[in-house]
Structures are given as C-alpha cells and as structure tokens.
N, C-alpha and C positions, 0 to 999 in steps of 0.2 A: 509564315512557316517554319524561316527560324526556330524562334519559339516554341513553337511543337516539339521540332527536332532534339531542342533543348529540351524542353519538357522529360518527351521520352527516354535518354541519355540518364535523365539522373535519375530515373524511378527507375531506371534499369542496375542503375550501379548501386542503390538502395537494394534492392530486392535479391539483387547476387549476395550481396551483405548480411541480407539476411539469412538467404539460404548458408548461406558457409557455418555462419555462428548457430546454426539450427541443425546441420548437418553433423557441429563437430561436437557441441553440449545438450542437446535434449535427448527429456528419455521419450519415446517413439507410445509410449504407453498409457501418458499422465491420463487422458481423457477418459481411461477407464475406471480411474479410480476415484472419479470425484462422485460423492452420493448424488443424487436425482431427489428433485420434492417438485411436490403436485397441487403446493401454495404459490398464486400470484404472488406474494408482496413479500420483499428484504427492509432490514433499514440496518445499512452498516453507521457504529460511530464512532469516528476521530476523534481525535483525544484534546480536540480545542478547545479554550476556555468558553466560547458560548454554548458549549453542555451544562456548565451553572444556569444559566439566563435559562434554553429550555428545561432545563429539572421537569418542571411538573409534566412537557410531552414525554420525555426519555422515561419518567418512572413506569407511562401505561402502554409502553412497548412489548410484547409479547417476544418471550423469551426465546420459541420454537424460530424466529424467522432471523433472529439476533448476531451481529459480525460485531465482534471488540476487536483493535489491535493495538499491536506494542505493546505500551506498559501500563495498559487499565488491567489489566490480573494485580496491578498494588493499589487499587484505588476498591473501597467501600461499595462502588457501584457493582465490582463484577459478581457479588454471592448477592445480591440482591436483584439484579435484572440475570442471572446466571445465560450466558450468550450461546446459541450450540454452534459458532462457528469461531474461531481466534486464527489469528494473520496476523504474521513477523514480512517481514521480505530485508531490514537493512543488515547486513554482514556485520555489522555492531551486535546485532545477540547472538553471532556464534563464532564472531573470529575474533579471540582476544587482540591482536596485533591492529588494531581497529580505535579500537574505546582505552581510555587509561585506567587507571588503576580504583578510582572510588567510580569509572561509570560501568566497570566489572563487576563490583556487589552490586553496584544495583540488580543488572539482568541476570548477574545468580541467583539475588534473591525475590525474584521475579519467576523463575521459572521453580526455587523452590516451594513458592506460594499453589503455581498451579497445579503442582505437583501434591504438594498436603491440604487441598483446601478444596479439589473440586472434584464436589456430592453429584453431579451431575453429568450426563452426556453430554464431550464435546470436542469436535474433533476440530484439530490441531493442525494449521497451512501451512506450512515453509516449504523452500523452493529448494529443490532435491538437492541440490549439494549440502544442504547440513540437514538431509531426514534422516542419516542413520542419527548422528550427535541427539537429536533429536526424540529418537527412536529407546534409544537407553536413555533420557533422563528421564521422561515423559511419561513409558510405558507403564511402570512402575504403578501408576494408575490407569486403572482399568476402566475407568471413565471417560481417557482421554484416548484418540484415536489420529498418530501422527497420519498424514497426508506429507507429501511431496508435489509441488507445482514445478511447473519447466520457467523460471525467470526470464528468459534467454525474448530479450525486448528484437521487433524491426516493427519501421513504420516508416512512411512516407514514399514505399516503394506504388511496384501497383496495383491496387486494391482486392483485387480478384486472387492477391497472392497470398499480402495479409490476413483479410476476414478468411482463405481459406487454413493456416496455418492458427490464426485464433478460434476458429469451430475445431478445432482436433486438439486443443492448447498444448499445442508442441511450441508456441512465444504469443506474448505478451504486450499491448505496446510499450508501455515502458513499465520498466520500474524502480524509477527515481523515487515516486512514493507509496508510501504501502495503500493511501487510500483505492492510488490505479489495480495493485493488485486484489483487491479487493473485489472492487469491480469488475474484473474481467473472470472472476474463481463466482461471483455469484448470477454474473449470465451464464455462466457450461453448467451452474447447478443450475439452474432455468428459468430462474427467475424475472416475470414480463416488467416489473416497477420495485425501482431499486430505489428508495430514500437512504439519504443521508442527512444525519446530526455531527454535531460538530469538525466542520471539514473547513473552517476558518479562513487557512493559507495566511495569513497577515503576516509574516513574515519579515516579511520589507520595510513594516512598520518597524520592529522590533529592532533594525543593527546599526551598531558604531561601527566608525572607523575608531580605534583606539589611538592617541600616542605615541604608541608603537608602531603604527602600524597595517597593524590587527586589527581580521574581523572578526566582532563581537555580536553574539543574538542572545538577548529574553526568547529562549523557545518555553513559551507561559501556555499548560496545556488545563484542561478543570480542575485533575486534582494538586495543583503547584501551592502550598502556601508564599511561598516567598522565593518565584522565581528569578534567577541572578545570570550574569550575561558569565557567556561563555564562548569560546570564542571557536571561529566554525571551522575545522578541520578537512582534508582531503588527504585521499591515498592518492601516491604519486610514485611508480616506479616501485615498487612496495615500501612504500617507507610517506611517513603521515607529514602533514606540512598545512600552515595554516593555507584560509584556500582565499583568492586577492577577492576585490570588489566586482569586477568585474565577469569574472569568476560565477560568482553568485548570483548576478545577472543574466548569464545567458542558461543559469539553471532555471532561474523564476519562467522566464521565459518556456524554454525547452517543457517544462512542467506542464502551466498555462493553454502552452499549446498543444502540447500531448494532451491535454481533457476534450478537448477538441474532437481530437482525431476519432479518443475513444464515444465518443460519442455520436460519431457517424454510426461506428461501431452500432453502437448502439440500436442506432432507429433503423439499422439493415438487417439485425435481430430481431427488432419489431419489441424493442422494450425501453420503457422509459425511465430513468434518472430524470431524479428530482431531489434538489438543495432546499432541505427544507431548516437550512441555517439561517439563524438569526443572523449572524455578521460572514457575511462570507466575501471572499478574490474569485472564485474560480466563474467566470460568468458565458460558462460551455453549455449549460446542466436551464431546463425552466426553475426558475422559483416556485414553491409552494407551501404553502404553511397548512400542520398537521393542526 
C-alpha cells in the first residue's frame, strides 16, 4: 500500500511538471500543421556508421516515406535518396552559443546545401522555437516547407495524460535525441510501421577520459572519413562546460530508458517500431532484417 501511494505521488509530480511546461511553452495548434499519410510504412535514417554496412538496403528505400536527420544533407546519399522529411532537434543547429566556430561553419554549410540543392518536395521539421529562423533561411527554396513541432518533453507521469498530450502534438517523450523526435512525428503523421536504420547508439564505446580529466567522444557517422575525438560539452546556466562522466552515463540511461517509453506509446497507437540496424544498442524495439 505504501509503495502504491509513493508511486501515485511520483506520477502526480511528473504530470504536474509536464503540464506546467506545456502551458508555458507549447503551441496548441501544432497537430493540424502535421502532414498526413495514407501509406503504412516509413523509414527513419540515423547517421550511424552502420549505414555503410547496410548501404545495399538503404539504396532500395523509397524516398516518398523517408526521414533524414541532422547533417545527412551534407552527404552524397541526400541527393541519391531524396528524403521526403528532414528533422533537427539539437539547439546547436540554431543557437550559436551552443557550438564552436568550426561546428557553426559546418551547420551553415548544411543549410546552404539544403537551400541551394534540394530540387524535390521536402518537409523540414524544426523545434517551434526555431521555426522563424529556418523559414527565413530555407523558404527561398519553394521546394522546402518548414514546419515547427513542440519539443516540450514529458514522461513518467500518468499514462492517460502523457498519451493525451502526445496524441495532440503538445509534447514528446524526450528531445534528447533526434531519432526520438523523428519517431514521434512519424507516428503523428500516421505511419503504422516505422523502420529504423543507422541508429547504432554506440557512443559509450567511443568515449575516453583524457589526461586533462575531460570527457572526449569519437562521434562517428557513416559520412565521416576520419572521425576525431572531441570534448563533450553541455550548457549550464547560460555557459558551456565539459560534461562529467557520471553526467554522460545519466544521459545514456535517460536515452535508452526513454526508448522503452516510446515503444509503449507506439504499442498503444498500434504502431510497429522495427530496428533494422545491423549494430544497434537500442533494446526497446523488435529487431528486423529488411
């Protein structure tokens, strides 16, 4: 009985906190802005190195139901596959305070490439807070339609509340990873079978603590020829600092735990999430070989 009461109180706190965030930061018309589909299946491409292993499969994917993310637009595959949807979630793509000069140049090159070379119809999803920024940047290309989505996250509260706000696109489970945002949007668009490729999520294998006690990661992607070690940085009280190892482990715990919550929501919506990645550490979704 005592455990039930404690569990009820914890869920009440999470629900109240989620409701407060939604009230303050959510745009309640987001649901009607989403495109709708009559197709059953779609494909979400993470940018993990396994995409090179699975290239024969990737090249057969139909572009009409393909989601690309982050820096995919700088790869040759962008023009080969011609994805229908493109998603970003990291503030590093629209907040200059979050990235160094070299990374800012890379981000700028990405949006120049998207604007100047996208010759097919593309729906570009961005957090609502950055929608205005990307409309100015990308709407010069009439093929690109910029749509904002609510990045407010809430989970671990009462399921009836979480499912209600997810269904209305007022919140998502978590925005710590762009793949999570892509899955949420794909469910909202109406897909019933979501295939995941390139979602290796093997960061823990590629991290080291340097002699300077700074945490470094070799964040490898399928398009990287010579991936390099870079420090993992986080924002705190308006300032950027190196992340501590226990903080990184906490981030990984939250990430992989959130996928199980997403799986529960997908099951509720009668959506199948299939992990088709050759080498993936996500254990929440059914494994499937295309």
